[in-house]
Each structure stands twice: as structure tokens, then as C-alpha cells.
Predicted model as a PDB file, atoms N, CA, C, CB and O in Angstrom, pLDDT in the B-factor column:
MODEL        1                                                                  
ATOM      1  N   UNK A   1     -13.235  -0.902 -11.982  1.00 75.00           N  
ATOM      2  CA  UNK A   1     -11.884  -1.232 -10.689  1.00 75.00           C  
ATOM      3  C   UNK A   1     -10.485  -1.402 -11.389  1.00 75.00           C  
ATOM      4  CB  UNK A   1     -12.137  -2.934  -9.711  1.00 75.00           C  
ATOM      5  O   UNK A   1      -9.564  -1.840 -10.699  1.00 75.00           O  
ATOM      6  N   UNK A   2     -10.245  -1.071 -12.781  1.00 86.00           N  
ATOM      7  CA  UNK A   2      -8.831  -0.750 -13.223  1.00 86.00           C  
ATOM      8  C   UNK A   2      -8.576   0.306 -12.748  1.00 86.00           C  
ATOM      9  CB  UNK A   2      -8.526  -0.682 -14.553  1.00 86.00           C  
ATOM     10  O   UNK A   2      -7.391   0.376 -12.422  1.00 86.00           O  
ATOM     11  N   UNK A   3      -9.112   1.135 -12.560  1.00 92.00           N  
ATOM     12  CA  UNK A   3      -8.281   3.154 -12.252  1.00 92.00           C  
ATOM     13  C   UNK A   3      -8.075   2.695 -11.043  1.00 92.00           C  
ATOM     14  CB  UNK A   3      -9.424   5.099 -12.266  1.00 92.00           C  
ATOM     15  O   UNK A   3      -7.024   3.200 -10.650  1.00 92.00           O  
ATOM     16  N   UNK A   4      -8.664   1.784  -9.987  1.00 90.00           N  
ATOM     17  CA  UNK A   4      -8.891   2.072  -8.293  1.00 90.00           C  
ATOM     18  C   UNK A   4      -7.748   1.028  -8.272  1.00 90.00           C  
ATOM     19  CB  UNK A   4     -10.672   1.669  -7.289  1.00 90.00           C  
ATOM     20  O   UNK A   4      -7.177   0.977  -7.182  1.00 90.00           O  
ATOM     21  N   UNK A   5      -7.179  -0.001  -9.426  1.00 90.00           N  
ATOM     22  CA  UNK A   5      -6.154  -1.170  -9.297  1.00 90.00           C  
ATOM     23  C   UNK A   5      -5.080  -0.457  -9.365  1.00 90.00           C  
ATOM     24  CB  UNK A   5      -6.144  -2.340 -10.345  1.00 90.00           C  
ATOM     25  O   UNK A   5      -4.037  -0.757  -8.785  1.00 90.00           O  
ATOM     26  N   UNK A   6      -5.283   0.815 -10.265  1.00 95.00           N  
ATOM     27  CA  UNK A   6      -3.904   1.432 -10.839  1.00 95.00           C  
ATOM     28  C   UNK A   6      -3.755   2.596  -9.811  1.00 95.00           C  
ATOM     29  CB  UNK A   6      -3.961   2.029 -12.603  1.00 95.00           C  
ATOM     30  O   UNK A   6      -2.631   3.059  -9.617  1.00 95.00           O  
ATOM     31  N   UNK A   7      -4.895   3.118  -9.107  1.00 95.00           N  
ATOM     32  CA  UNK A   7      -4.671   4.320  -7.780  1.00 95.00           C  
ATOM     33  C   UNK A   7      -3.791   3.623  -6.892  1.00 95.00           C  
ATOM     34  CB  UNK A   7      -6.181   4.816  -6.799  1.00 95.00           C  
ATOM     35  O   UNK A   7      -2.621   3.995  -6.809  1.00 95.00           O  
ATOM     36  N   UNK A   8      -4.240   2.594  -6.173  1.00 94.00           N  
ATOM     37  CA  UNK A   8      -3.806   1.653  -5.151  1.00 94.00           C  
ATOM     38  C   UNK A   8      -2.638   1.120  -5.255  1.00 94.00           C  
ATOM     39  CB  UNK A   8      -4.566   0.685  -5.020  1.00 94.00           C  
ATOM     40  O   UNK A   8      -1.879   1.193  -4.289  1.00 94.00           O  
ATOM     41  N   UNK A   9      -2.121   0.287  -6.771  1.00 94.00           N  
ATOM     42  CA  UNK A   9      -0.862   0.439  -7.228  1.00 94.00           C  
ATOM     43  C   UNK A   9       0.253   1.799  -7.117  1.00 94.00           C  
ATOM     44  CB  UNK A   9      -1.122   0.168  -8.446  1.00 94.00           C  
ATOM     45  O   UNK A   9       1.370   1.649  -6.622  1.00 94.00           O  
ATOM     46  N   UNK A  10      -0.281   3.262  -7.707  1.00 96.00           N  
ATOM     47  CA  UNK A  10       0.538   3.780  -7.697  1.00 96.00           C  
ATOM     48  C   UNK A  10       1.233   4.411  -5.900  1.00 96.00           C  
ATOM     49  CB  UNK A  10       0.089   4.587  -8.754  1.00 96.00           C  
ATOM     50  O   UNK A  10       2.312   4.741  -5.406  1.00 96.00           O  
ATOM     51  N   UNK A  11      -0.590   4.237  -5.382  1.00 96.00           N  
ATOM     52  CA  UNK A  11       0.251   5.152  -3.784  1.00 96.00           C  
ATOM     53  C   UNK A  11       1.206   3.781  -2.810  1.00 96.00           C  
ATOM     54  CB  UNK A  11      -1.584   6.001  -2.222  1.00 96.00           C  
ATOM     55  O   UNK A  11       1.919   3.985  -1.827  1.00 96.00           O  
ATOM     56  N   UNK A  12       0.953   2.587  -3.392  1.00 96.00           N  
ATOM     57  CA  UNK A  12       1.616   1.678  -2.601  1.00 96.00           C  
ATOM     58  C   UNK A  12       3.736   1.409  -2.930  1.00 96.00           C  
ATOM     59  CB  UNK A  12       0.549   0.203  -2.992  1.00 96.00           C  
ATOM     60  O   UNK A  12       4.776   1.176  -2.315  1.00 96.00           O  
ATOM     61  N   UNK A  13       3.109   1.717  -4.577  1.00 96.00           N  
ATOM     62  CA  UNK A  13       4.693   2.414  -4.995  1.00 96.00           C  
ATOM     63  C   UNK A  13       4.964   3.138  -4.315  1.00 96.00           C  
ATOM     64  CB  UNK A  13       4.993   3.111  -6.158  1.00 96.00           C  
ATOM     65  O   UNK A  13       5.792   2.947  -3.424  1.00 96.00           O  
ATOM     66  N   UNK A  14       4.364   4.195  -4.510  1.00 96.00           N  
ATOM     67  CA  UNK A  14       4.880   5.245  -4.196  1.00 96.00           C  
ATOM     68  C   UNK A  14       5.094   5.572  -2.629  1.00 96.00           C  
ATOM     69  CB  UNK A  14       4.159   6.098  -4.832  1.00 96.00           C  
ATOM     70  O   UNK A  14       5.495   6.643  -2.172  1.00 96.00           O  
ATOM     71  N   UNK A  15       4.814   4.664  -2.062  1.00 96.00           N  
ATOM     72  CA  UNK A  15       5.787   4.657  -0.629  1.00 96.00           C  
ATOM     73  C   UNK A  15       6.308   4.007  -0.096  1.00 96.00           C  
ATOM     74  CB  UNK A  15       5.517   4.871   0.263  1.00 96.00           C  
ATOM     75  O   UNK A  15       6.829   4.155   1.010  1.00 96.00           O  
ATOM     76  N   UNK A  16       6.281   2.908  -0.939  1.00 96.00           N  
ATOM     77  CA  UNK A  16       7.268   1.636  -0.856  1.00 96.00           C  
ATOM     78  C   UNK A  16       8.350   1.765  -1.134  1.00 96.00           C  
ATOM     79  CB  UNK A  16       7.044   0.633  -1.535  1.00 96.00           C  
ATOM     80  O   UNK A  16       9.138   1.156  -0.410  1.00 96.00           O  
ATOM     81  N   UNK A  17       9.053   2.748  -2.503  1.00 97.00           N  
ATOM     82  CA  UNK A  17      10.130   2.871  -2.561  1.00 97.00           C  
ATOM     83  C   UNK A  17      10.737   4.227  -1.905  1.00 97.00           C  
ATOM     84  CB  UNK A  17      10.322   2.640  -3.757  1.00 97.00           C  
ATOM     85  O   UNK A  17      11.964   4.314  -1.887  1.00 97.00           O  
ATOM     86  N   UNK A  18      10.091   5.125  -1.449  1.00 97.00           N  
ATOM     87  CA  UNK A  18      10.932   5.968  -0.453  1.00 97.00           C  
ATOM     88  C   UNK A  18      11.189   5.130   0.630  1.00 97.00           C  
ATOM     89  CB  UNK A  18      10.251   7.283   0.063  1.00 97.00           C  
ATOM     90  O   UNK A  18      12.345   5.217   1.043  1.00 97.00           O  
ATOM     91  N   UNK A  19      10.219   4.076   1.419  1.00 97.00           N  
ATOM     92  CA  UNK A  19      10.494   3.754   2.202  1.00 97.00           C  
ATOM     93  C   UNK A  19      12.130   3.053   2.012  1.00 97.00           C  
ATOM     94  CB  UNK A  19       9.410   3.173   2.553  1.00 97.00           C  
ATOM     95  O   UNK A  19      13.183   3.423   2.532  1.00 97.00           O  
ATOM     96  N   UNK A  20      11.919   2.141   1.253  1.00 97.00           N  
ATOM     97  CA  UNK A  20      13.197   1.575   0.485  1.00 97.00           C  
ATOM     98  C   UNK A  20      14.403   2.182   0.797  1.00 97.00           C  
ATOM     99  CB  UNK A  20      13.103   1.698  -0.968  1.00 97.00           C  
ATOM    100  O   UNK A  20      15.299   1.716   1.501  1.00 97.00           O  
ATOM    101  N   UNK A  21      14.357   3.557   0.065  1.00 97.00           N  
ATOM    102  CA  UNK A  21      15.422   4.448   0.055  1.00 97.00           C  
ATOM    103  C   UNK A  21      15.842   5.102   1.432  1.00 97.00           C  
ATOM    104  CB  UNK A  21      15.082   5.455  -0.882  1.00 97.00           C  
ATOM    105  O   UNK A  21      16.990   5.356   1.794  1.00 97.00           O  
ATOM    106  N   UNK A  22      15.068   5.244   1.883  1.00 97.00           N  
ATOM    107  CA  UNK A  22      15.112   5.788   3.751  1.00 97.00           C  
ATOM    108  C   UNK A  22      15.989   4.765   4.095  1.00 97.00           C  
ATOM    109  CB  UNK A  22      13.441   5.706   4.930  1.00 97.00           C  
ATOM    110  O   UNK A  22      17.171   5.081   3.966  1.00 97.00           O  
ATOM    111  N   UNK A  23      15.653   2.980   4.723  1.00 97.00           N  
ATOM    112  CA  UNK A  23      15.909   1.859   4.989  1.00 97.00           C  
ATOM    113  C   UNK A  23      17.764   2.140   4.589  1.00 97.00           C  
ATOM    114  CB  UNK A  23      14.834   0.723   4.102  1.00 97.00           C  
ATOM    115  O   UNK A  23      18.488   2.373   5.557  1.00 97.00           O  
ATOM    116  N   UNK A  24      18.370   2.102   3.254  1.00 97.00           N  
ATOM    117  CA  UNK A  24      18.933   2.596   2.470  1.00 97.00           C  
ATOM    118  C   UNK A  24      19.699   3.742   3.056  1.00 97.00           C  
ATOM    119  CB  UNK A  24      18.146   2.800   1.552  1.00 97.00           C  
ATOM    120  O   UNK A  24      20.729   3.373   3.620  1.00 97.00           O  
ATOM    121  N   UNK A  25      19.469   5.079   3.077  1.00 97.00           N  
ATOM    122  CA  UNK A  25      20.264   6.213   3.969  1.00 97.00           C  
ATOM    123  C   UNK A  25      20.196   5.381   5.356  1.00 97.00           C  
ATOM    124  CB  UNK A  25      19.402   7.985   4.066  1.00 97.00           C  
ATOM    125  O   UNK A  25      21.047   5.888   6.087  1.00 97.00           O  
ATOM    126  N   UNK A  26      19.836   4.791   5.729  1.00 97.00           N  
ATOM    127  CA  UNK A  26      19.814   4.705   8.146  1.00 97.00           C  
ATOM    128  C   UNK A  26      21.050   3.389   7.727  1.00 97.00           C  
ATOM    129  CB  UNK A  26      17.258   3.633   9.666  1.00 97.00           C  
ATOM    130  O   UNK A  26      21.987   3.393   8.525  1.00 97.00           O  
ATOM    131  N   UNK A  27      21.134   2.547   6.861  1.00 97.00           N  
ATOM    132  CA  UNK A  27      21.808   1.450   6.693  1.00 97.00           C  
ATOM    133  C   UNK A  27      23.456   2.236   6.480  1.00 97.00           C  
ATOM    134  CB  UNK A  27      21.087   0.479   5.349  1.00 97.00           C  
ATOM    135  O   UNK A  27      24.484   1.817   7.013  1.00 97.00           O  
ATOM    136  N   UNK A  28      23.355   3.513   5.523  1.00 97.00           N  
ATOM    137  CA  UNK A  28      24.772   3.638   5.499  1.00 97.00           C  
ATOM    138  C   UNK A  28      25.264   5.050   6.224  1.00 97.00           C  
ATOM    139  CB  UNK A  28      25.237   3.551   3.962  1.00 97.00           C  
ATOM    140  O   UNK A  28      26.461   5.336   6.218  1.00 97.00           O  
ATOM    141  N   UNK A  29      24.201   5.991   6.902  1.00 96.00           N  
ATOM    142  CA  UNK A  29      24.515   6.943   8.001  1.00 96.00           C  
ATOM    143  C   UNK A  29      24.199   6.601   9.292  1.00 96.00           C  
ATOM    144  CB  UNK A  29      23.930   8.107   7.814  1.00 96.00           C  
ATOM    145  O   UNK A  29      24.673   7.042  10.339  1.00 96.00           O  
ATOM    146  N   UNK A  30      23.030   5.458   9.048  1.00 94.00           N  
ATOM    147  CA  UNK A  30      23.058   5.216  11.114  1.00 94.00           C  
ATOM    148  C   UNK A  30      22.059   5.818  11.331  1.00 94.00           C  
ATOM    149  CB  UNK A  30      24.368   5.958  12.300  1.00 94.00           C  
ATOM    150  O   UNK A  30      21.332   5.249  12.145  1.00 94.00           O  
ATOM    151  N   UNK A  31      21.492   7.260  10.739  1.00 94.00           N  
ATOM    152  CA  UNK A  31      20.975   8.165  11.139  1.00 94.00           C  
ATOM    153  C   UNK A  31      19.157   7.526  11.990  1.00 94.00           C  
ATOM    154  CB  UNK A  31      21.067   9.191   9.754  1.00 94.00           C  
ATOM    155  O   UNK A  31      18.400   6.595  11.714  1.00 94.00           O  
ATOM    156  N   UNK A  32      19.135   8.449  12.881  1.00 96.00           N  
ATOM    157  CA  UNK A  32      17.559   7.895  13.769  1.00 96.00           C  
ATOM    158  C   UNK A  32      16.311   7.968  12.756  1.00 96.00           C  
ATOM    159  CB  UNK A  32      17.049   9.118  15.291  1.00 96.00           C  
ATOM    160  O   UNK A  32      15.412   7.189  12.441  1.00 96.00           O  
ATOM    161  N   UNK A  33      16.758   9.535  12.324  1.00 96.00           N  
ATOM    162  CA  UNK A  33      15.426  10.127  11.974  1.00 96.00           C  
ATOM    163  C   UNK A  33      15.024   8.791  10.527  1.00 96.00           C  
ATOM    164  CB  UNK A  33      15.659  12.227  11.381  1.00 96.00           C  
ATOM    165  O   UNK A  33      14.085   7.998  10.473  1.00 96.00           O  
ATOM    166  N   UNK A  34      16.090   9.002   9.605  1.00 96.00           N  
ATOM    167  CA  UNK A  34      16.095   8.256   8.632  1.00 96.00           C  
ATOM    168  C   UNK A  34      15.130   6.298   8.720  1.00 96.00           C  
ATOM    169  CB  UNK A  34      17.770   8.344   8.457  1.00 96.00           C  
ATOM    170  O   UNK A  34      14.492   5.827   7.778  1.00 96.00           O  
ATOM    171  N   UNK A  35      15.363   5.534  10.202  1.00 96.00           N  
ATOM    172  CA  UNK A  35      14.952   4.414  10.211  1.00 96.00           C  
ATOM    173  C   UNK A  35      13.336   4.980  10.821  1.00 96.00           C  
ATOM    174  CB  UNK A  35      15.994   3.334  11.076  1.00 96.00           C  
ATOM    175  O   UNK A  35      12.473   4.105  10.883  1.00 96.00           O  
ATOM    176  N   UNK A  36      13.025   6.109  11.167  1.00 97.00           N  
ATOM    177  CA  UNK A  36      11.527   6.442  11.909  1.00 97.00           C  
ATOM    178  C   UNK A  36      10.778   6.733  10.503  1.00 97.00           C  
ATOM    179  CB  UNK A  36      11.480   8.024  13.199  1.00 97.00           C  
ATOM    180  O   UNK A  36       9.636   6.311  10.325  1.00 97.00           O  
ATOM    181  N   UNK A  37      11.222   7.207   9.867  1.00 97.00           N  
ATOM    182  CA  UNK A  37      10.684   7.830   8.380  1.00 97.00           C  
ATOM    183  C   UNK A  37      10.462   6.468   7.486  1.00 97.00           C  
ATOM    184  CB  UNK A  37      12.005   9.008   7.511  1.00 97.00           C  
ATOM    185  O   UNK A  37       9.393   6.215   6.931  1.00 97.00           O  
ATOM    186  N   UNK A  38      11.506   5.715   7.434  1.00 97.00           N  
ATOM    187  CA  UNK A  38      11.187   4.712   6.866  1.00 97.00           C  
ATOM    188  C   UNK A  38      10.639   3.774   7.102  1.00 97.00           C  
ATOM    189  CB  UNK A  38      11.750   4.424   6.561  1.00 97.00           C  
ATOM    190  O   UNK A  38      10.214   3.040   6.210  1.00 97.00           O  
ATOM    191  N   UNK A  39      10.464   3.482   8.602  1.00 97.00           N  
ATOM    192  CA  UNK A  39       8.852   2.602   9.483  1.00 97.00           C  
ATOM    193  C   UNK A  39       7.963   3.213   9.069  1.00 97.00           C  
ATOM    194  CB  UNK A  39       8.518   2.616  11.237  1.00 97.00           C  
ATOM    195  O   UNK A  39       7.168   2.698   8.284  1.00 97.00           O  
ATOM    196  N   UNK A  40       7.868   4.285   9.420  1.00 97.00           N  
ATOM    197  CA  UNK A  40       6.312   4.833   8.932  1.00 97.00           C  
ATOM    198  C   UNK A  40       5.997   4.749   7.390  1.00 97.00           C  
ATOM    199  CB  UNK A  40       6.113   6.497   9.312  1.00 97.00           C  
ATOM    200  O   UNK A  40       5.034   4.078   7.019  1.00 97.00           O  
ATOM    201  N   UNK A  41       6.657   5.304   6.640  1.00 97.00           N  
ATOM    202  CA  UNK A  41       6.241   4.550   5.242  1.00 97.00           C  
ATOM    203  C   UNK A  41       6.309   3.720   4.910  1.00 97.00           C  
ATOM    204  CB  UNK A  41       6.499   4.706   4.396  1.00 97.00           C  
ATOM    205  O   UNK A  41       5.705   3.551   3.850  1.00 97.00           O  
ATOM    206  N   UNK A  42       6.777   2.973   5.266  1.00 97.00           N  
ATOM    207  CA  UNK A  42       6.403   1.237   5.468  1.00 97.00           C  
ATOM    208  C   UNK A  42       5.129   0.614   5.819  1.00 97.00           C  
ATOM    209  CB  UNK A  42       7.162   0.662   6.547  1.00 97.00           C  
ATOM    210  O   UNK A  42       4.555  -0.220   5.119  1.00 97.00           O  
ATOM    211  N   UNK A  43       4.692   1.094   7.017  1.00 97.00           N  
ATOM    212  CA  UNK A  43       3.630   0.990   7.745  1.00 97.00           C  
ATOM    213  C   UNK A  43       2.671   1.750   6.720  1.00 97.00           C  
ATOM    214  CB  UNK A  43       3.806   1.561   9.240  1.00 97.00           C  
ATOM    215  O   UNK A  43       2.005   0.909   6.118  1.00 97.00           O  
ATOM    216  N   UNK A  44       2.509   2.449   6.502  1.00 96.00           N  
ATOM    217  CA  UNK A  44       1.631   3.392   5.449  1.00 96.00           C  
ATOM    218  C   UNK A  44       1.508   2.105   4.227  1.00 96.00           C  
ATOM    219  CB  UNK A  44       2.659   5.172   4.785  1.00 96.00           C  
ATOM    220  O   UNK A  44       0.513   1.381   4.251  1.00 96.00           O  
ATOM    221  N   UNK A  45       2.163   1.979   3.595  1.00 96.00           N  
ATOM    222  CA  UNK A  45       2.514   0.837   2.428  1.00 96.00           C  
ATOM    223  C   UNK A  45       1.822  -0.328   2.736  1.00 96.00           C  
ATOM    224  CB  UNK A  45       4.085   0.411   2.296  1.00 96.00           C  
ATOM    225  O   UNK A  45       1.180  -0.947   1.887  1.00 96.00           O  
ATOM    226  N   UNK A  46       1.937  -0.747   4.181  1.00 96.00           N  
ATOM    227  CA  UNK A  46       1.413  -1.792   4.585  1.00 96.00           C  
ATOM    228  C   UNK A  46      -0.012  -1.457   4.748  1.00 96.00           C  
ATOM    229  CB  UNK A  46       2.064  -2.282   5.697  1.00 96.00           C  
ATOM    230  O   UNK A  46      -0.719  -2.296   4.189  1.00 96.00           O  
ATOM    231  N   UNK A  47      -0.670  -0.521   5.321  1.00 96.00           N  
ATOM    232  CA  UNK A  47      -1.981   0.074   4.933  1.00 96.00           C  
ATOM    233  C   UNK A  47      -2.599  -0.190   3.925  1.00 96.00           C  
ATOM    234  CB  UNK A  47      -1.982   1.186   4.841  1.00 96.00           C  
ATOM    235  O   UNK A  47      -3.543  -0.973   3.821  1.00 96.00           O  
ATOM    236  N   UNK A  48      -1.810   0.833   2.625  1.00 96.00           N  
ATOM    237  CA  UNK A  48      -2.621   0.750   2.053  1.00 96.00           C  
ATOM    238  C   UNK A  48      -3.175  -0.634   1.290  1.00 96.00           C  
ATOM    239  CB  UNK A  48      -2.356   1.627   1.514  1.00 96.00           C  
ATOM    240  O   UNK A  48      -4.237  -1.229   1.106  1.00 96.00           O  
ATOM    241  N   UNK A  49      -1.745  -0.753   0.967  1.00 96.00           N  
ATOM    242  CA  UNK A  49      -2.087  -2.531   0.614  1.00 96.00           C  
ATOM    243  C   UNK A  49      -3.159  -3.176   1.132  1.00 96.00           C  
ATOM    244  CB  UNK A  49      -1.031  -3.515   1.115  1.00 96.00           C  
ATOM    245  O   UNK A  49      -4.169  -3.400   0.464  1.00 96.00           O  
ATOM    246  N   UNK A  50      -3.013  -3.529   2.386  1.00 96.00           N  
ATOM    247  CA  UNK A  50      -4.504  -4.437   3.111  1.00 96.00           C  
ATOM    248  C   UNK A  50      -5.551  -4.061   2.844  1.00 96.00           C  
ATOM    249  CB  UNK A  50      -4.767  -4.483   4.549  1.00 96.00           C  
ATOM    250  O   UNK A  50      -6.422  -4.903   2.626  1.00 96.00           O  
ATOM    251  N   UNK A  51      -5.929  -2.354   2.743  1.00 96.00           N  
ATOM    252  CA  UNK A  51      -7.116  -1.897   2.511  1.00 96.00           C  
ATOM    253  C   UNK A  51      -7.414  -2.190   0.754  1.00 96.00           C  
ATOM    254  CB  UNK A  51      -7.122  -0.302   3.047  1.00 96.00           C  
ATOM    255  O   UNK A  51      -8.415  -2.512   0.113  1.00 96.00           O  
ATOM    256  N   UNK A  52      -6.239  -1.944   0.460  1.00 94.00           N  
ATOM    257  CA  UNK A  52      -6.485  -2.587  -1.770  1.00 94.00           C  
ATOM    258  C   UNK A  52      -7.450  -3.974  -1.659  1.00 94.00           C  
ATOM    259  CB  UNK A  52      -4.261  -3.473  -2.933  1.00 94.00           C  
ATOM    260  O   UNK A  52      -8.557  -4.336  -2.058  1.00 94.00           O  
ATOM    261  N   UNK A  53      -6.459  -4.455  -0.958  1.00 95.00           N  
ATOM    262  CA  UNK A  53      -7.025  -5.780  -0.688  1.00 95.00           C  
ATOM    263  C   UNK A  53      -8.335  -6.289   0.038  1.00 95.00           C  
ATOM    264  CB  UNK A  53      -6.159  -6.290  -0.085  1.00 95.00           C  
ATOM    265  O   UNK A  53      -9.084  -7.236  -0.205  1.00 95.00           O  
ATOM    266  N   UNK A  54      -8.336  -5.297   1.036  1.00 96.00           N  
ATOM    267  CA  UNK A  54      -9.997  -5.408   1.345  1.00 96.00           C  
ATOM    268  C   UNK A  54     -10.961  -4.973   0.494  1.00 96.00           C  
ATOM    269  CB  UNK A  54     -10.395  -4.709   2.462  1.00 96.00           C  
ATOM    270  O   UNK A  54     -12.073  -5.411   0.790  1.00 96.00           O  
ATOM    271  N   UNK A  55     -10.934  -4.395  -0.284  1.00 94.00           N  
ATOM    272  CA  UNK A  55     -11.624  -3.469  -1.191  1.00 94.00           C  
ATOM    273  C   UNK A  55     -11.966  -4.595  -2.273  1.00 94.00           C  
ATOM    274  CB  UNK A  55     -10.653  -2.079  -1.759  1.00 94.00           C  
ATOM    275  O   UNK A  55     -13.081  -5.016  -2.580  1.00 94.00           O  
ATOM    276  N   UNK A  56     -11.038  -4.877  -2.642  1.00 93.00           N  
ATOM    277  CA  UNK A  56     -11.125  -5.760  -3.680  1.00 93.00           C  
ATOM    278  C   UNK A  56     -11.746  -7.452  -3.144  1.00 93.00           C  
ATOM    279  CB  UNK A  56      -9.538  -5.750  -4.326  1.00 93.00           C  
ATOM    280  O   UNK A  56     -12.554  -8.104  -3.806  1.00 93.00           O  
ATOM    281  N   UNK A  57     -11.332  -7.760  -2.245  1.00 95.00           N  
ATOM    282  CA  UNK A  57     -12.396  -9.443  -2.342  1.00 95.00           C  
ATOM    283  C   UNK A  57     -13.673  -9.027  -1.623  1.00 95.00           C  
ATOM    284  CB  UNK A  57     -11.628 -11.141  -1.276  1.00 95.00           C  
ATOM    285  O   UNK A  57     -14.567  -9.873  -1.581  1.00 95.00           O  
ATOM    286  N   UNK A  58     -13.925  -7.617  -0.943  1.00 95.00           N  
ATOM    287  CA  UNK A  58     -15.394  -7.462  -0.754  1.00 95.00           C  
ATOM    288  C   UNK A  58     -15.993  -6.493  -2.427  1.00 95.00           C  
ATOM    289  CB  UNK A  58     -15.646  -6.399   1.033  1.00 95.00           C  
ATOM    290  O   UNK A  58     -17.030  -5.852  -2.260  1.00 95.00           O  
ATOM    291  N   UNK A  59     -15.415  -6.433  -3.755  1.00 92.00           N  
ATOM    292  CA  UNK A  59     -15.792  -5.729  -4.749  1.00 92.00           C  
ATOM    293  C   UNK A  59     -16.280  -6.882  -5.054  1.00 92.00           C  
ATOM    294  CB  UNK A  59     -14.950  -4.921  -5.602  1.00 92.00           C  
ATOM    295  O   UNK A  59     -17.494  -6.955  -5.240  1.00 92.00           O  
ATOM    296  N   UNK A  60     -15.558  -7.910  -5.163  1.00 93.00           N  
ATOM    297  CA  UNK A  60     -16.224  -8.931  -6.093  1.00 93.00           C  
ATOM    298  C   UNK A  60     -17.369  -9.861  -5.161  1.00 93.00           C  
ATOM    299  CB  UNK A  60     -14.925  -9.989  -6.806  1.00 93.00           C  
ATOM    300  O   UNK A  60     -18.404 -10.262  -5.693  1.00 93.00           O  
ATOM    301  N   UNK A  61     -17.066 -10.135  -3.788  1.00 95.00           N  
ATOM    302  CA  UNK A  61     -18.415 -10.284  -3.154  1.00 95.00           C  
ATOM    303  C   UNK A  61     -19.636  -9.437  -3.007  1.00 95.00           C  
ATOM    304  CB  UNK A  61     -18.196 -10.491  -2.100  1.00 95.00           C  
ATOM    305  O   UNK A  61     -20.667 -10.059  -2.751  1.00 95.00           O  
ATOM    306  N   UNK A  62     -19.748  -7.775  -3.152  1.00 95.00           N  
ATOM    307  CA  UNK A  62     -20.731  -7.366  -3.944  1.00 95.00           C  
ATOM    308  C   UNK A  62     -20.934  -8.055  -5.208  1.00 95.00           C  
ATOM    309  CB  UNK A  62     -20.561  -6.131  -4.153  1.00 95.00           C  
ATOM    310  O   UNK A  62     -21.702  -9.017  -5.238  1.00 95.00           O  
ATOM    311  N   UNK A  63     -20.430  -7.732  -6.079  1.00 93.00           N  
ATOM    312  CA  UNK A  63     -20.505  -8.274  -7.604  1.00 93.00           C  
ATOM    313  C   UNK A  63     -21.062  -9.252  -8.042  1.00 93.00           C  
ATOM    314  CB  UNK A  63     -19.514  -8.529  -8.100  1.00 93.00           C  
ATOM    315  O   UNK A  63     -21.758  -9.327  -9.054  1.00 93.00           O  
ATOM    316  N   UNK A  64     -20.624 -10.541  -6.861  1.00 95.00           N  
ATOM    317  CA  UNK A  64     -20.999 -11.621  -6.737  1.00 95.00           C  
ATOM    318  C   UNK A  64     -22.498 -11.775  -6.609  1.00 95.00           C  
ATOM    319  CB  UNK A  64     -20.331 -12.070  -5.826  1.00 95.00           C  
ATOM    320  O   UNK A  64     -23.200 -12.410  -7.396  1.00 95.00           O  
ATOM    321  N   UNK A  65     -22.902 -11.145  -5.568  1.00 95.00           N  
ATOM    322  CA  UNK A  65     -24.250 -11.169  -4.864  1.00 95.00           C  
ATOM    323  C   UNK A  65     -25.068 -10.261  -5.697  1.00 95.00           C  
ATOM    324  CB  UNK A  65     -24.214 -10.683  -3.290  1.00 95.00           C  
ATOM    325  O   UNK A  65     -26.268 -10.525  -5.622  1.00 95.00           O  
ATOM    326  N   UNK A  66     -24.833  -9.477  -6.308  1.00 95.00           N  
ATOM    327  CA  UNK A  66     -25.591  -8.356  -7.327  1.00 95.00           C  
ATOM    328  C   UNK A  66     -25.735  -9.328  -8.554  1.00 95.00           C  
ATOM    329  CB  UNK A  66     -24.566  -6.736  -7.765  1.00 95.00           C  
ATOM    330  O   UNK A  66     -26.583  -8.806  -9.279  1.00 95.00           O  
ATOM    331  N   UNK A  67     -25.307 -10.477  -9.111  1.00 95.00           N  
ATOM    332  CA  UNK A  67     -25.263 -10.891 -10.223  1.00 95.00           C  
ATOM    333  C   UNK A  67     -26.332 -12.367  -9.700  1.00 95.00           C  
ATOM    334  CB  UNK A  67     -23.577 -11.008 -10.841  1.00 95.00           C  
ATOM    335  O   UNK A  67     -27.131 -12.955 -10.428  1.00 95.00           O  
ATOM    336  N   UNK A  68     -26.063 -12.633  -8.452  1.00 94.00           N  
ATOM    337  CA  UNK A  68     -26.795 -13.554  -7.984  1.00 94.00           C  
ATOM    338  C   UNK A  68     -28.865 -13.123  -7.660  1.00 94.00           C  
ATOM    339  CB  UNK A  68     -25.800 -13.884  -6.598  1.00 94.00           C  
ATOM    340  O   UNK A  68     -29.959 -13.685  -7.610  1.00 94.00           O  
ATOM    341  N   UNK A  69     -28.303 -11.940  -7.548  1.00 90.00           N  
ATOM    342  CA  UNK A  69     -29.775 -11.503  -7.630  1.00 90.00           C  
ATOM    343  C   UNK A  69     -30.431 -10.773  -8.768  1.00 90.00           C  
ATOM    344  CB  UNK A  69     -30.001 -10.705  -6.602  1.00 90.00           C  
ATOM    345  O   UNK A  69     -30.998  -9.681  -8.749  1.00 90.00           O  
ATOM    346  N   UNK A  70     -30.264 -11.483  -9.615  1.00 86.00           N  
ATOM    347  CA  UNK A  70     -30.815 -10.370 -10.892  1.00 86.00           C  
ATOM    348  C   UNK A  70     -31.030 -11.856 -11.658  1.00 86.00           C  
ATOM    349  CB  UNK A  70     -29.410  -8.849 -11.820  1.00 86.00           C  
ATOM    350  O   UNK A  70     -31.470 -11.900 -12.807  1.00 86.00           O  
TER     351      UNK A  70                                                      
ENDMDL                                                                          
END                                                                             
């Protein structure tokens, strides 16, 4: 699971940081394309975070059930 945590962390940060960068660009320039891109990256980052959290919970449930069955 450690590899999964690192991969999800890199993916989440890899979409979150560009989202922040595009929000700053939008605040400075007022370009609507920057706002759309920032919003899309933010939504993708949220999807990755929720997916990782869901896998984390269900992974622990499955491991717990596996240990109970032994």
C-alpha cells in the first residue's frame, strides 16, 4: 500500500499545483481559459483524492475481513 500512497500523492499534488498556478494566472490576467483549466484540474484532483480515500478504506476493510477469516 505504500507504493499506492506515493502514487496517489504524486498524482494529487501533480494536479493540485497546476490548478493553483492557473488560478493565480486567472487572478492576474483575467483570462477565462485559465479559469476553465484551473477548475478542470481542481476537479480532477478532487476525484483522485476521493478515489484514493475510497481505496484506502476498502483496502483496510478487505484486510480486516481477511484476518478475521484466518
